[in-house]
C-alpha positions as CSV (number, residue, x, y, z in Angstrom):
1,M,0.1,0.5,0.1
2,L,1.3,3.3,-0.8
3,C,-0.1,4.8,2.6
4,A,1.1,1.7,4.8
5,G,3.3,2.5,7.9
6,K,2.0,5.9,8.6
7,K,0.8,6.7,11.9
8,S,0.1,10.5,12.3
9,Y,-3.3,12.1,10.9
10,F,-1.0,14.8,9.3
11,A,0.8,11.4,7.1
12,A,-2.5,9.7,6.5
13,A,-3.9,13.9,5.3
14,V,-0.6,14.0,2.9
15,C,-1.2,10.4,1.4
16,I,-5.0,11.2,0.4
17,M,-3.8,14.4,-1.0
18,T,-0.8,12.9,-3.1
19,V,-3.1,9.8,-3.8
20,T,-5.8,12.4,-5.3
21,S,-3.4,14.9,-7.4
22,M,-2.5,11.6,-8.5
23,L,-5.7,10.4,-9.8
24,A,-6.9,13.8,-10.8
25,V,-3.1,13.7,-13.0
26,S,-3.9,10.5,-14.7
27,Y,-7.8,11.0,-15.1
28,L,-7.1,14.2,-17.1
29,K,-4.2,12.9,-19.6
30,L,-7.0,9.7,-19.9
31,Q,-9.6,12.9,-20.8
32,R,-6.3,14.4,-23.0
33,L,-6.0,11.5,-25.1
34,S,-9.3,10.6,-26.0
35,H,-9.6,14.2,-27.3
36,Q,-6.4,13.3,-29.6
37,P,-7.5,13.1,-33.3
38,K,-6.7,9.6,-34.8
39,V,-6.3,8.7,-38.3
40,I,-9.5,6.5,-39.6
41,Q,-9.3,6.7,-43.1
42,E,-5.9,6.9,-45.6
43,G,-6.1,7.5,-49.6
44,R,-9.9,9.8,-49.4
45,R,-10.6,12.8,-51.2
46,C,-12.7,15.3,-48.5
47,R,-16.4,14.6,-49.9
48,G,-19.6,16.6,-48.3
49,K,-21.5,19.6,-49.2
50,I,-20.1,22.5,-47.8
51,A,-22.3,24.2,-45.5
52,I,-23.4,27.8,-46.9
53,S,-26.2,28.9,-44.7
54,T,-25.4,30.7,-41.6
55,I,-27.5,28.3,-38.8
56,T,-26.9,24.7,-40.5
57,A,-29.0,21.7,-38.1
58,L,-27.5,18.2,-37.9
59,E,-29.8,15.6,-39.0
60,G,-31.6,14.5,-35.8
61,N,-29.9,15.5,-32.8
62,K,-30.6,19.0,-31.8
63,T,-27.5,20.6,-32.2
64,F,-27.0,23.3,-34.5
65,I,-24.2,25.2,-36.4
66,I,-22.6,28.6,-36.7
67,S,-18.8,28.5,-37.9
68,P,-16.3,26.9,-36.7
69,Y,-13.1,29.3,-35.9
70,F,-9.8,28.3,-35.9
71,D,-8.3,29.2,-32.4
72,D,-4.7,28.6,-31.0
73,R,-4.1,30.9,-28.1
74,E,-4.1,27.8,-25.8
75,S,-3.9,24.9,-28.0
76,K,-4.5,24.3,-32.2
77,V,-8.3,23.5,-32.2
78,T,-11.2,24.3,-34.1
79,R,-13.5,25.9,-32.0
80,L,-17.2,25.8,-33.7
81,I,-20.1,28.7,-32.7
82,G,-23.1,26.4,-31.9
83,I,-26.7,25.8,-30.2
84,V,-27.2,23.0,-28.6
85,H,-29.5,21.7,-26.4
86,H,-28.7,21.9,-22.7
87,E,-29.1,18.3,-21.8
88,D,-29.9,15.7,-24.8
89,V,-26.4,16.8,-26.7
90,K,-23.5,14.5,-25.2
91,Q,-21.7,13.4,-27.8
92,L,-20.3,15.2,-31.0
93,Y,-16.6,14.4,-33.2
94,C,-15.2,16.7,-35.5
95,W,-14.0,15.1,-38.6
96,F,-11.3,17.0,-40.3
97,C,-10.2,15.9,-43.7
98,C,-6.5,16.7,-44.4
99,Q,-6.0,17.0,-48.4
100,A,-2.4,17.1,-48.3
101,N,-1.8,13.5,-46.5
102,G,-5.0,12.2,-47.5
103,K,-5.5,11.3,-44.6
104,I,-9.0,11.2,-42.2
105,Y,-9.0,12.6,-38.6
106,V,-11.9,12.2,-36.2
107,S,-11.4,14.0,-32.7
108,K,-13.5,13.8,-29.9
109,A,-15.6,17.3,-29.2
110,K,-15.8,19.1,-26.2
111,I,-18.9,20.7,-25.8
112,D,-19.6,23.4,-23.6
113,V,-22.9,25.2,-23.3
114,H,-22.5,29.1,-22.0
115,S,-24.0,29.2,-18.3
116,D,-26.2,32.3,-19.3
117,R,-29.0,30.2,-20.8
118,F,-31.5,32.2,-18.7
119,G,-33.7,29.1,-18.7
120,F,-34.1,28.1,-22.0
121,P,-33.7,24.1,-23.3
122,Y,-31.1,25.4,-25.8
123,G,-28.0,27.5,-25.3
124,A,-25.1,29.0,-26.8
125,A,-22.2,26.6,-27.1
126,D,-18.7,26.0,-27.7
127,I,-17.9,22.4,-29.8
128,V,-14.1,22.3,-29.6
129,C,-11.5,20.1,-31.1
130,L,-8.5,19.4,-31.2
131,E,-6.2,19.8,-34.8
132,P,-4.8,17.2,-36.1
133,K,-1.0,18.5,-35.5
134,N,0.7,17.6,-39.0
135,C,-2.3,19.0,-41.0
136,D,-3.7,22.3,-40.8
137,P,-7.1,21.2,-41.9
138,T,-9.7,23.8,-44.4
139,H,-12.7,22.3,-42.9
140,V,-14.7,19.9,-40.8
141,S,-17.5,18.3,-40.9
142,I,-19.7,16.9,-37.4
143,H,-20.9,13.5,-36.4
144,Q,-22.2,12.1,-33.3
145,S,-20.4,9.3,-33.7
146,P,-16.7,8.5,-34.5
147,H,-17.6,6.3,-37.3
148,G,-19.7,5.7,-40.2
149,N,-20.0,7.2,-43.7
150,I,-19.6,11.3,-43.5
151,D,-19.7,11.9,-47.1
152,Q,-23.7,12.9,-47.0
153,L,-22.8,15.0,-44.0
154,P,-22.6,19.0,-44.3
155,R,-18.6,20.4,-44.4
156,F,-17.9,23.8,-42.9
157,E,-15.2,26.5,-43.9
158,I,-12.8,26.8,-40.6
159,K,-12.9,30.5,-40.3
160,N,-10.0,32.5,-39.1
161,R,-7.0,30.0,-40.7
162,K,-5.4,32.8,-43.4
163,P,-4.6,36.5,-41.8
164,E,-7.0,38.7,-42.9
165,T,-6.0,41.8,-45.3
166,F,-8.9,44.2,-44.0
167,F,-8.3,45.4,-40.0
168,V,-9.8,48.2,-38.7
169,D,-9.9,49.9,-35.2
170,F,-13.8,49.7,-34.2
171,T,-16.3,46.9,-35.6
172,V,-20.2,46.9,-33.7
173,C,-22.2,44.1,-33.1
174,I,-25.7,44.3,-33.9
175,S,-28.0,41.5,-32.4
176,A,-30.0,40.2,-33.9
177,M,-32.5,42.5,-36.0
178,F,-36.5,41.1,-35.6
179,G,-40.0,41.8,-35.3
180,N,-39.8,43.8,-39.2
181,Y,-37.7,46.3,-38.0
182,N,-38.9,49.9,-39.0
183,N,-37.2,52.4,-36.8
184,V,-35.5,53.6,-40.3
185,L,-34.5,57.2,-39.0
186,Q,-32.8,56.0,-35.7
187,F,-31.2,53.4,-37.4
188,I,-29.6,56.2,-39.9
189,Q,-29.0,58.6,-36.9
190,S,-27.1,55.5,-35.2
191,M,-24.8,54.2,-38.0
192,E,-23.8,58.0,-38.5
193,M,-22.8,58.2,-35.4
194,Y,-20.9,54.8,-35.2
195,K,-19.3,56.6,-37.7
196,I,-18.0,60.1,-36.4
197,L,-17.5,58.1,-33.7
198,G,-14.5,56.2,-35.6
199,V,-16.6,52.9,-36.4
200,Q,-15.8,51.1,-40.3
201,K,-17.5,48.2,-39.7
202,V,-21.2,47.5,-38.3
203,V,-22.2,43.8,-38.5
204,I,-25.9,42.7,-38.8
205,Y,-27.3,39.7,-37.8
206,K,-30.9,39.8,-39.6
207,N,-34.3,37.8,-38.8
208,N,-36.2,40.5,-40.7
209,C,-37.2,44.4,-41.2
210,S,-39.5,46.1,-43.5
211,H,-38.7,46.8,-46.8
212,L,-37.7,50.2,-46.6
213,M,-35.4,48.9,-43.8
214,E,-34.0,46.3,-46.3
215,K,-33.5,49.2,-49.1
216,V,-31.4,51.2,-45.7
217,L,-28.8,48.3,-45.4
218,K,-28.4,47.8,-49.0
219,F,-27.2,51.4,-49.3
220,Y,-24.9,50.5,-45.9
221,I,-24.1,47.1,-47.4
222,E,-22.6,49.2,-51.0
223,E,-21.0,52.1,-49.0
224,G,-18.9,49.3,-47.2
225,T,-19.8,50.2,-44.0
226,V,-22.3,47.1,-43.4
227,E,-21.8,43.3,-43.5
228,V,-26.3,41.6,-43.4
229,I,-25.8,37.7,-41.4
230,P,-28.9,36.7,-42.2
231,W,-30.2,35.4,-39.1
232,P,-33.1,32.5,-40.0
233,I,-32.8,31.0,-36.3
234,N,-36.9,31.0,-36.3
235,S,-36.8,28.4,-39.1
236,H,-35.1,25.9,-36.8
237,L,-36.3,26.9,-33.5
238,R,-39.1,27.9,-31.6
239,V,-37.8,31.6,-30.6
240,S,-39.0,34.2,-27.2
241,S,-38.6,37.9,-27.8
242,K,-37.9,37.7,-24.3
243,W,-34.8,37.3,-22.6
244,R,-36.0,34.9,-19.8
245,F,-37.6,31.6,-20.1
246,M,-41.3,31.8,-19.8
247,Q,-42.9,28.3,-19.7
248,D,-43.7,28.8,-22.9
249,G,-42.8,25.7,-25.2
250,T,-40.2,28.4,-26.6
251,H,-36.7,27.0,-27.0
252,I,-34.1,30.1,-27.1
253,G,-34.4,33.2,-26.1
254,Y,-34.3,36.7,-27.6
255,Y,-33.6,35.3,-30.9
256,G,-30.6,33.5,-30.0
257,Q,-28.5,36.6,-29.7
258,I,-25.9,35.8,-27.6
259,T,-24.6,33.2,-30.1
260,A,-25.1,36.0,-32.6
261,L,-22.9,37.8,-30.2
262,N,-20.2,34.9,-29.8
263,D,-20.1,34.6,-33.9
264,C,-19.6,38.4,-34.1
265,I,-16.6,38.0,-31.7
266,Y,-14.8,35.5,-33.4
267,R,-16.3,36.6,-37.2
268,N,-14.2,39.7,-36.6
269,M,-11.4,38.3,-33.8
270,E,-8.4,38.9,-37.0
271,R,-9.7,41.9,-38.7
272,S,-10.9,44.1,-35.6
273,K,-9.0,45.9,-33.1
274,F,-12.2,45.9,-31.0
275,V,-15.5,44.8,-31.1
276,V,-18.4,47.3,-30.2
277,L,-21.5,44.9,-28.6
278,N,-24.8,47.0,-28.6
279,D,-27.9,47.5,-30.0
280,A,-29.1,49.8,-33.1
281,D,-30.5,51.8,-30.7
282,E,-27.6,52.3,-28.2
283,I,-24.6,54.4,-29.1
284,I,-21.4,54.8,-26.5
285,L,-20.8,58.5,-25.8
286,P,-17.9,60.1,-24.6
287,L,-17.9,62.7,-22.7
288,K,-14.5,63.6,-22.2
289,H,-13.4,62.5,-25.6
290,P,-14.2,63.5,-29.2
291,D,-14.2,59.9,-30.4
292,W,-14.2,56.2,-29.4
293,K,-10.4,55.8,-30.6
294,T,-9.1,59.0,-28.0
295,M,-11.1,57.0,-25.7
296,M,-10.0,54.0,-25.7
297,N,-6.1,54.4,-26.1
298,S,-6.5,57.0,-22.3
299,L,-8.4,54.1,-21.2
300,R,-5.9,51.3,-22.3
301,E,-3.5,53.7,-20.6
302,Q,-4.8,53.8,-17.3
303,N,-6.0,50.2,-17.0
304,P,-3.2,48.0,-18.5
305,G,-4.2,44.2,-18.8
306,T,-7.8,45.2,-19.6
307,S,-9.9,43.9,-22.5
308,V,-13.1,44.3,-21.6
309,F,-14.7,47.5,-20.8
310,L,-18.4,48.0,-19.9
311,F,-20.3,51.5,-20.2
312,E,-23.6,52.3,-18.2
313,N,-26.5,52.0,-20.3
314,H,-29.0,55.2,-19.6
315,I,-32.4,55.3,-21.0
316,F,-34.0,58.6,-23.2
317,P,-37.2,57.8,-23.1
318,E,-38.8,58.3,-26.7
319,T,-41.7,59.8,-25.1
320,V,-40.1,63.1,-23.8
321,S,-39.0,65.4,-26.7
322,S,-37.5,68.3,-27.1
323,H,-38.7,70.9,-30.1
324,T,-35.0,71.7,-30.8
325,F,-33.6,69.9,-34.2
326,N,-37.8,69.2,-35.2
327,I,-36.4,69.1,-39.0
328,S,-39.4,68.3,-40.8
329,S,-38.0,66.8,-43.9
330,W,-37.6,64.0,-41.7
331,N,-40.9,63.5,-40.3
332,T,-42.0,61.5,-43.3
333,V,-39.3,58.8,-42.5
334,P,-40.6,56.2,-40.5
335,G,-38.4,56.3,-37.2
336,I,-37.0,58.2,-34.0
337,N,-35.2,61.8,-34.3
338,I,-32.7,61.5,-31.0
339,L,-31.8,64.3,-31.4
340,Q,-35.3,65.5,-29.8
341,H,-34.6,63.3,-27.4
342,V,-32.3,64.5,-24.5
343,Y,-33.9,63.6,-21.3
344,R,-32.6,61.0,-19.3
345,E,-33.8,59.1,-16.6
346,P,-32.7,59.2,-13.2
347,D,-30.8,55.8,-11.5
348,R,-33.7,53.1,-9.9
349,K,-33.0,53.0,-6.3
350,D,-30.9,49.7,-5.9
351,V,-31.4,48.6,-9.3
352,I,-27.8,48.0,-11.2
353,N,-28.3,49.7,-15.0
354,P,-27.1,47.6,-17.6
355,R,-23.7,47.9,-19.3
356,K,-22.6,47.2,-22.6
357,M,-18.9,45.9,-23.9
358,I,-16.4,47.4,-26.3
359,V,-13.7,44.3,-26.0
360,D,-10.6,42.9,-27.4
361,P,-11.9,40.3,-29.6
362,R,-8.4,38.2,-29.0
363,K,-8.9,38.1,-25.5
364,V,-12.5,36.8,-24.9
365,I,-13.3,33.1,-25.1
366,Q,-17.0,33.3,-24.2
367,T,-19.5,36.5,-24.0
368,S,-23.1,37.1,-22.7
369,V,-24.8,40.5,-23.5
370,H,-23.7,42.6,-20.3
371,S,-20.8,41.0,-19.1
372,V,-18.1,38.4,-20.9
373,L,-18.0,35.0,-19.5
374,R,-14.5,33.7,-19.9
375,A,-11.8,36.0,-21.0
376,Y,-8.0,37.0,-20.6
377,G,-7.3,39.9,-19.2
378,K,-9.4,42.0,-16.4
379,S,-12.9,43.7,-17.2
380,V,-13.3,47.5,-15.9
381,Y,-16.8,49.3,-15.1
382,V,-16.0,52.8,-17.2
383,P,-16.5,55.4,-15.2
384,M,-20.5,57.6,-16.2
385,D,-18.0,61.1,-16.1
386,V,-15.9,59.3,-19.2
387,A,-18.7,57.8,-21.3
388,L,-22.4,56.6,-21.0
389,I,-25.0,54.4,-23.2
390,Y,-27.5,56.8,-24.6
391,H,-30.2,54.3,-25.3
392,C,-33.1,55.9,-26.9
393,R,-35.9,54.2,-26.3
394,K,-39.2,53.0,-24.4
395,A,-39.5,54.5,-21.3
396,L,-38.6,51.9,-18.0
397,Q,-40.2,54.6,-15.3
398,G,-42.6,56.0,-17.3
399,N,-44.8,57.6,-14.6
400,L,-42.3,59.9,-14.1
401,P,-42.7,63.5,-15.1
402,R,-40.0,65.9,-17.0
403,E,-38.8,67.5,-14.2
404,S,-37.4,64.1,-12.5
405,L,-35.8,63.6,-15.8
406,I,-32.1,64.4,-16.2
407,R,-31.7,67.0,-19.0
408,D,-28.5,65.5,-21.2
409,T,-27.2,67.5,-24.3
410,T,-24.1,65.1,-24.9
411,L,-25.1,64.3,-28.6
412,W,-25.7,67.7,-29.5
413,R,-22.1,68.4,-29.4
414,Y,-22.6,66.4,-32.6
415,N,-25.4,67.3,-33.9
416,S,-24.3,70.0,-36.9
417,S,-22.2,66.8,-38.5
418,L,-24.5,64.0,-37.7
419,I,-27.7,66.2,-38.9
420,M,-25.3,66.8,-42.7
421,N,-24.3,62.8,-42.6
422,V,-28.2,61.7,-42.5
423,N,-29.3,64.2,-45.0
424,K,-26.8,62.8,-47.3
425,V,-28.3,59.2,-46.2
426,L,-31.9,60.3,-46.6
427,S,-30.5,62.6,-50.0
428,Q,-29.0,59.0,-51.9
429,T,-31.5,56.3,-50.5
430,M,-34.4,58.8,-51.8
431,L,-36.0,58.7,-48.4
432,Q,-36.5,62.7,-48.1
433,T,-38.7,64.8,-49.4
434,K,-38.1,68.3,-49.8
435,N,-39.1,71.4,-48.0
């Protein structure tokens, strides 16, 4: 016996701890070995139809694949962003086809369902597979077995494998556009404010929107500002427009917003210095700096080792308006004119204002909506005197009289540029009527 002859309690405790540690190390080694890629076929050509949809259902096993990404931050892995049933999906395998040597490798996946599922049966998940050491696979197939024929399975292109030639400072991720979205004027104002503040790219996960909004999106796509990712999640799952499970038979909350946000981070990991996670009716307004680049340079200098910056959300009720900037040619455009909404709600007692984020995408592993779940580096709350989120929407404190609201005209600092830019867009999209 390893512990024979030990008489004292101390020696026995040390012995037990030693044996436990040895067993734990052995278990981890076995787990690691079980996930190592294994050659199962040789001399085969890569077959299977390449997946082109944003969301691909795996037949019969409650798994939906969004996209795989190469991730070498800890070890050489393929990380697939997906949606799975949190109880029913127990086992998946990555099938890698190496064109260079004609070998097919199978690697057991680690399925990591994100903790922020909010009670829904389906949630965002990372499906992570170790890659073969002597091969840089370009595509991967997912199967529930390490055996069988995968010729009929979809093949997914592994993104982030090649260096990006296009690199920007700021990318905004908006998820998801749904409910026949038609808030056209506020959307254009948000896009133009993002550009004034230093954004080069806006990625929108679009479920559906109005025909008029489609016209505006087409303009921004052709301009090069917007990238639209089709997001037909309701073709696969019963979606809820709420963020918390209501026992109403739905499968996933808020149109799969969390999955889209995670995909957006990995999609832009190698092509954007920062990724901004907010909604189309939210703008991070700097109070001490003219734009985001200046603000982030200052924040990073003051907070070394920080990879996640959280900004406090403040509601500017759409029901309370100012007569200033009542621009008649905008009145025929559907949506809210944010320049007329400069009264914000005061903080509620014992209620913490939610936050949205600017992150270094290379340092984030998993994100939720209002915070990251796993990241390298620290998260920091940005003080309200540095910046706040201007959020023009339905009131949360609708019974408050105007006198109880706080007049905040920070947005007006940008009024001249904003009005000129919005007028140009309305003119070019032929949405503006002349006075």
